[in-house]
N, C-alpha and C positions, 0 to 999 in steps of 0.2 A: 244627710249622708252619714253613713256609719263610719266607724273607726276600723282601720285595717289592723288585723292581728294574724298571727301564724299559729296554727294548731296542728297536731298530729292525730290522724284518725286511724283506727284499726281497719283492716281490709274489709271486714264484714260490714261495718258501718258505712264505709265509703261506697260499697256496692249497693246497699239499701238506699242511700241518699241519691246516688246516680240513677237508680231505678225510679225513684220518686220524681226526679228531674225529667227523665225521659217520658214518663206518663204525662207530666204537666206540659211538656213541649208538644206531645202528640195531640193534646186537647186544645192547644192555644195557637193563635196566629202570630203571636209576638214572642220575642226571645225570653227565655227563663234562665236566669243566671244560677250558678251553683251556690253563690252566696245568698241569694234570696231564698233558695230551698232550705239551706241550713238555718237561716234566721227564722223562717216560718216554722220549721220543725222544733226549734228551740223554744219559740214562743208557746207552741202547743204543749210541750213537755213541762214548761215552767209555770203554767197557769195554776 
């Protein structure tokens, strides 16, 4: 389990991340949390 933190996102980043989440939800039969989307995108960016 991850550690809980608080961050402030710019509106444009928030919209992009929510869109990614919505696409994943549309393709899946299970819940897709916003936290999991953020973690996944950060992992991709930090490789």
